[in-house]
KETOR-354316 format. One record per residue (C-alpha): residue in one letter; x, y, z. Coordinates in pm, whole numbers, plus 50000, padded with zeros to 5 digits. Each point is the difference from the previous one (the first is absolute). Layout:
<rs>
   aa       u       v       w
    A       X       Y       Z
...
</rs>
This chain:
<rs>
   aa       u       v       w
    M   68607   84316   43564
    K   49780   50079   50281
    K   50084   50274   50206
    P   49996   49914   50397
    I   49770   50191   50241
    I   50156   50045   50328
    F   49788   50014   50299
    F   50184   50084   50335
    A   49847   49799   50295
    T   49835   50276   50195
    I   49773   50113   49686
    A   49952   49634   49875
    A   49864   49953   50349
    V   49754   50253   50005
    A   49887   49885   49642
    A   49942   49624   50117
    A   49612   49896   50021
    L   49886   49881   50350
    C   50044   49661   50069
    L   49846   49827   50311
    S   50231   49697   50002
    S   50241   49992   50288
    C   50348   49847   49946
    G   50159   49727   50175
    G   50092   49636   49913
    D   50311   49746   50085
    S   50134   49913   49662
    W   50061   50351   49746
    K   49963   50262   50171
    L   49969   50373   49880
    D   50201   50205   50252
    Q   50295   50257   49984
    D   50240   49707   49987
    T   49833   49844   49703
    V   49997   50333   49812
    K   50361   50039   50037
    K   50080   49674   49882
    E   49783   49969   49687
    S   50075   50393   49884
    R   50326   50034   49787
    K   50274   50248   49958
    D   49971   50258   49728
    S   50307   50197   49917
    E   49791   50360   49952
    L   49720   49944   50236
    G   50118   49792   50287
    R   49780   49712   50108
    I   49695   49950   49783
    I   49724   49792   49952
    D   49913   49939   49639
    Q   49734   49848   49818
    K   50137   49648   50009
    I   50073   49985   50361
    Y   49648   50150   50064
    D   49835   49739   49808
    S   50201   49718   50170
    M   49953   50162   50340
    A   49626   50027   49913
    G   49953   49621   49908
    K   50167   49907   50333
    Y   49787   50210   50202
    E   49679   49867   49845
    K   50109   49628   50078
    A   50121   50106   50360
    Y   49703   50195   50090
    G   49711   49894   49772
    D   49927   50320   49899
    T   50100   50267   49707
    C   50030   50311   50198
    F   50392   49993   49954
    W   50018   50361   49846
    T   49861   50157   50339
    E   50174   49796   50259
    L   50314   50036   49822
    N   49968   50399   50038
    K   49932   49948   50361
    V   50330   49823   50028
    L   50187   50271   49810
    K   49848   50296   50168
    K   50145   49842   50327
    M   50353   49988   49835
    G   49947   50378   49933
    K   50333   50124   49788
    D   50156   49641   50015
    A   49718   49886   49800
    P   50082   49865   49662
    K   49823   50199   49703
    L   49735   49832   49782
    I   50072   50011   49632
    L   49728   49825   49840
    D   49887   50017   49627
    P   49750   50228   49883
    K   49658   49874   49938
    E   49884   50020   49635
    P   49826   50310   49942
    K   49601   49953   50005
    K   49846   49996   49652
    P   49752   50238   49912
    L   49644   49864   50062
    H   49708   49988   49786
    V   49656   50028   50192
    A   49677   49898   49825
    I   49647   50061   50175
    Y   49720   49793   49893
    L   49627   50114   50064
    D   49723   49751   49989
    N   49725   50191   49873
    T   49781   49738   49952
    A   49624   49966   50095
    S   50037   49914   50370
    M   50249   50299   50036
    K   49741   50262   49871
    G   49883   50074   50371
    F   50368   50126   50035
    I   50069   50175   49704
    K   49676   50145   49854
    P   49771   50012   50300
    T   49636   50013   49936
    D   49915   50299   50240
    K   50217   50291   49852
    N   50037   50092   50383
    V   50225   49704   50082
    S   50340   50122   49977
    T   50251   49777   49805
    E   50297   50204   50156
    S   50153   49737   50265
    F   50012   49736   49724
    A   50184   50266   49799
    R   50219   50100   50303
    T   50136   49626   50011
    L   50075   50016   49657
    M   50192   50318   49993
    A   50172   49873   50312
    L   50146   49731   49813
    K   50083   50232   49704
    N   50178   50258   50219
    N   50183   49736   50201
    Y   50184   49860   49649
    D   49998   50323   49805
    K   50377   50084   50008
    E   50275   50050   49723
    D   50094   49652   49985
    Q   49671   49840   49946
    D   49706   50037   49776
    I   49611   49900   50046
    S   49769   49864   49771
    C   49644   49981   50065
    F   49735   49769   49846
    Y   49617   49949   50006
    V   49753   49772   49835
    D   49877   50142   49653
    K   49736   49777   49869
    K   50199   49660   49972
    N   50365   50169   49986
    L   50237   50182   50269
    E   50012   50382   49912
    Q   50314   50180   50159
    V   50007   50328   50117
    T   50217   50220   50216
    S   49921   50016   50393
    A   49871   50322   49957
    Q   49741   49914   49745
    L   49906   49695   50192
    N   49946   50211   50311
    E   49804   50271   49808
    L   49770   49721   49845
    I   49914   49861   50369
    S   49975   50350   50164
    S   49775   50133   49730
    K   49800   49668   50000
    N   50061   49983   49630
    L   50129   49664   49980
    N   49812   49750   49783
    M   49939   49643   50127
    G   50183   49714   49780
    D   49839   49709   49882
    A   50015   49693   50235
    Y   50383   49901   50046
    L   50058   49723   50224
    F   50205   50038   50311
    D   50246   49737   49913
    E   50007   50108   49648
    F   50115   50344   50116
    L   50251   49846   50218
    G   50113   49809   49718
    D   50092   50306   49820
    I   50185   50146   50263
    I   50202   49702   50032
    D   50077   49981   49672
    S   50140   50359   49979
    S   50200   49908   50309
    L   50157   49721   49822
    A   50063   50185   49674
    D   50207   50234   50200
    S   50355   49859   49975
    T   50153   50261   50238
    H   49762   49894   50265
    T   49906   50341   50110
    R   49652   50006   49938
    L   49784   50052   50334
    N   49629   49956   49913
    F   49703   50127   50215
    F   49664   49854   49929
    I   49682   50231   50135
    T   49708   49740   50047
    D   49716   49862   50198
    A   50172   49672   49965
    I   49692   49795   49914
    P   50075   49712   49784
    S   49711   49838   49774
    G   49901   49819   49735
    T   49880   50139   49634
    N   49643   50112   49995
    E   49939   49698   49766
    Q   50147   49764   50268
    I   49788   50178   50288
    A   49679   50006   49804
    G   50038   49591   49868
    S   50074   49870   50356
    P   49741   49828   50204
    N   49825   50310   50210
    R   50259   50220   49871
    R   50240   49861   50253
    Y   50315   49964   49783
    N   50187   50257   50236
    I   49943   49788   50303
    E   50034   49643   49868
    R   50310   50086   49784
    K   50160   50169   50255
    A   50300   49737   49963
    L   50007   50074   49649
    L   50018   50391   50079
    E   50274   49961   50221
    D   50212   49758   49761
    N   49966   50276   49703
    I   50148   50272   50265
    R   50260   49729   50100
    S   50106   49911   49656
    R   50093   50383   49890
    F   50184   50022   50302
    K   50197   49686   49944
    Q   50172   50160   49701
    L   50175   50219   50267
    R   50134   49697   50211
    G   50366   50000   50083
    K   50068   50336   49816
    N   50066   50227   50293
    Y   49632   50165   49971
    G   49765   50024   50280
    V   49634   50171   50099
    S   49857   50234   50252
    V   49628   50092   50075
    F   49868   50293   50130
    R   49637   50033   50105
    F   49837   50340   50023
    N   49640   50154   50035
    A   49841   50262   49818
    P   49645   50106   49933
    F   49802   49784   49755
    D   49670   50090   49823
    G   49832   49832   49710
    Q   49938   49648   49891
    Y   50175   49720   50144
    P   49979   49634   49824
    D   50017   49707   50212
    Y   50117   49667   49911
    A   49704   49910   49833
    N   50034   50330   49790
    K   49685   50127   50183
    S   49996   50396   50026
    H   49968   50159   50362
    S   49971   50371   50033
    L   50244   50130   50268
    H   49984   50339   50083
    N   50225   50220   50279
    A   50160   49658   50039
    T   50396   49959   50095
    R   50168   49709   49831
    P   50337   49843   50007
    Y   50252   49993   49685
    Y   50328   49889   49941
    I   50311   50113   49879
    I   50232   49682   49891
    A   50359   50055   49955
    I   50194   49756   49780
    G   50377   50056   49929
    D   50353   49943   50097
    K   50020   49873   50352
    Y   50299   50270   50080
    E   49730   50271   49907
    L   49717   49824   50212
    R   50244   49990   50301
    N   50059   50373   49983
    L   49637   50059   49927
    R   49916   49806   50326
    E   50249   50183   50187
    D   49873   50299   49895
    I   49637   49950   50096
    I   50105   49887   50352
    E   50175   50313   50054
    K   49724   50203   49843
    K   50225   50159   49736
    I   49740   49995   49720
    K   49760   50294   50041
    D   49653   49929   49985
    F   50049   49668   49956
    S   49828   49831   50319
    P   49854   49663   49935
    A   49758   49846   50223
    N   50183   49626   49967
    V   50323   49893   49819
    F   50111   49651   49899
    H   50340   49900   49865
    A   50136   49735   49836
    I   50365   50055   49895
    S   50185   49751   50166
    D   49963   49650   50009
    I   50064   49780   50316
    K   50347   49932   50076
    N   50161   49769   50264
    I   49944   50081   50375
    K   50290   50039   50201
    P   49897   50042   50340
    V   50217   50204   50264
    V   50036   49842   50330
    K   50090   50180   50315
    Y   50071   49933   50353
    N   50054   50260   50240
    S   49983   50249   49704
    R   50300   49817   49842
    M   49965   49858   49680
    L   50068   49652   49957
    A   50244   49837   49743
    A   49850   49669   49871
    D   50222   49714   50089
    D   49904   49766   49712
    D   49736   49859   49813
    K   49820   49660   50070
    N   49776   49867   49735
    G   49882   50326   49883
    V   49971   50140   50341
    T   50235   50280   50106
    Q   50149   49971   50382
    Y   50058   50273   50231
    S   50115   49983   50369
    F   50104   50191   50276
    E   50127   50007   50341
    K   49713   50074   50237
    K   50001   50263   50247
    G   49822   49976   50293
    D   49633   49918   49950
    N   49940   50174   49678
    E   49894   49710   49745
    T   49823   50264   49746
    V   50159   50058   49689
    R   49876   50259   49727
    I   49917   49923   49639
    D   50055   50270   49732
    L   49801   49920   49691
    P   50143   50218   49706
    L   49730   50169   49825
    S   50199   50065   49693
    A   49963   49607   49934
    L   49627   50066   49929
    P   49823   50149   49715
    E   49892   50361   50058
    Y   49628   49914   50065
    L   50117   49784   50285
    R   50225   50263   50203
    D   49723   50186   50158
    E   49943   49933   50368
    D   49622   49896   49947
    V   50124   49737   49777
    A   50351   49901   50087
    F   49909   49783   50310
    K   49703   49849   49811
    A   50205   49884   49708
    F   50276   49838   50243
    D   49854   49666   50071
    I   50263   49877   50296
    T   50024   49682   50159
    Y   50208   49910   50318
    Q   50067   49631   50111
    G   49740   49890   49749
    K   49749   50171   50103
    D   49849   50351   49875
    F   50127   50286   50163
    V   49845   50350   50030
    P   50248   50264   50161
    G   49902   50169   50314
    K   50226   50305   50011
    T   50060   50159   49650
    D   50176   50282   49849
    F   50000   50137   49655
    G   50242   50248   49867
    K   50053   50130   49624
    D   50239   49721   49928
    K   49903   49703   50234
    A   49729   49821   50212
    S   50129   49875   50311
    F   49881   49792   50283
    D   50113   49830   50292
    L   50020   49622   50066
    T   50039   49818   50300
    L   50178   49691   49970
    M   49837   49691   50158
    S   50274   49776   49972
    R   50396   49996   49992
    N   50044   49837   49664
    N   49681   49958   49834
    N   49860   50346   49885
    E   49936   49956   49668
    L   49831   50302   49835
    N   49828   49981   49622
    V   49918   50317   49844
    R   49795   49997   49666
    V   49850   50298   49806
    K   49630   49966   49922
    N   49845   50177   49676
    I   49752   50239   50116
    Y   49876   50353   49943
    P   49971   50295   50195
    D   49635   49996   50135
    W   49876   50311   49820
    I   50016   49799   49647
    G   49705   49759   50144
    Q   49837   50292   50162
    C   49944   50171   49721
    T   49938   49713   49760
    S   49651   49962   49860
    Y   49870   49641   49901
    D   49647   50135   49851
    D   49970   50373   49975
    S   49625   49972   49884
    A   49896   50211   50309
    I   50239   50258   49953
    D   49724   50268   49997
    T   49813   49874   50320
    D   50284   49859   50213
    P   50244   50312   50118
    A   50271   49708   50054
    E   50032   49901   49648
    L   50063   50394   49927
    A   50338   49949   50123
    K   50123   49673   49848
    T   50095   49875   49676
    F   49870   49701   49850
    N   50278   49713   49912
    L   50257   50239   50160
    D   50156   49682   50168
    I   50025   49814   49672
    V   50194   50320   49839
    I   50242   50006   50283
    N   50068   49613   49993
    G   50049   49984   49623
    M   50233   50255   49998
    V   50211   49875   50266
    T   49992   49614   49883
    G   50069   50134   49639
    L   50322   50164   50116
    F   50127   49749   50253
    D   49973   49618   49989
    R   49765   49910   50328
    N   49952   49638   50047
    G   49792   49915   50306
    E   49922   50241   50311
    N   50374   49988   50114
    L   50242   50247   49856
    G   50385   49878   49957
    E   50171   49783   50236
    P   49917   49976   50355
    A   50296   50125   50239
    R   50077   49727   50233
    L   50209   50057   50329
    N   50101   49825   50340
    V   50140   50182   50288
    K   50163   49859   50312
    Y   50164   50072   50286
</rs>
């Protein structure tokens, strides 16, 4: 039998997460009267809200208000009720399982300039420091860490201390050719073999997909990696399809580090780069829960010496968008649904004919939740015409804009979500790296980075067409 955990309202209120949604609505309301009515009498504890009542109220809240911030809003009500507030008695969460962290280092030829620079004066410290930042973050009693690198054609397992020493001392030998998608395949196979779902993988790589040396040499003008780009992407996609629907996600972190040595371009022509700075990536593959925790830790800068230049998270898939409509700061409850269009109405006060539309960011994949991406992803039409919001606000949980109504009854608004990626991915993608030693701009780019990102995302999630999910359709009248 589970032992209940008792939270007094004042303690629970402090623990509640920040939520920017406001409360209102005209049907089911979350207020003190509702809380008194929904709670039940317990002989020992007085009035309580147990897990069954809590789950029931949470469902009613989401239906009435269109968001999932019930925990926060309930605690606001409990705090107002003070000593008369019922106690929350919730079943404890299952204890977190021990986590196994696996760090994989891509030490193939294109990575040599990072790991074993030609100029002995070029330091590998920043590269090694990032590795140790991961190790230190997960090096706890209930977690174990294993590290791997390429030894000839096989993966060699060592401790994190041994791998750090090999990198810092520049004594790590370079492995034989190991295709990018093959490396990903080994990592994914190891994840799928973990029945406990507790494996979190970090792949340190320059993220350059390529054909084999034979395929490149045998292709016209050695353009295999350019002409067969779609095939290289499909190779990545097929690997990640194995994880689809199994609660896995992927995160990508871009770093910069000193690079000194030979760089093979798309045709395998070698270029000498000296005292250069090049991007490398850490690709995290694991359970969605762990990746969400990692994302929050990075946002809050909790991992010392882990400061990526750019981040990309594909953890959650698209969900149905449920816009929140407000008039004079009051949330409007939906009246009904007509042919798939949710109807809202209000009594006009004065000359104000403007409503506020809140779009919940939690419905979007993580890579669309940043301010510079979200409003580009929202494809909005009003009265059948493209609509670009004028006054907009962006918060942690929602993107908001004002809509001035042009009619009393016909104010249909459609919101679609386009599958786009953050600008930095396109800006950091090289489509021809043959001039990397003469064009400084190419040094900061990664050959075929765009297909790496798209291959992973379209492997993990079903993507058909340029739009994600079903559009949100609503009409407001007054």
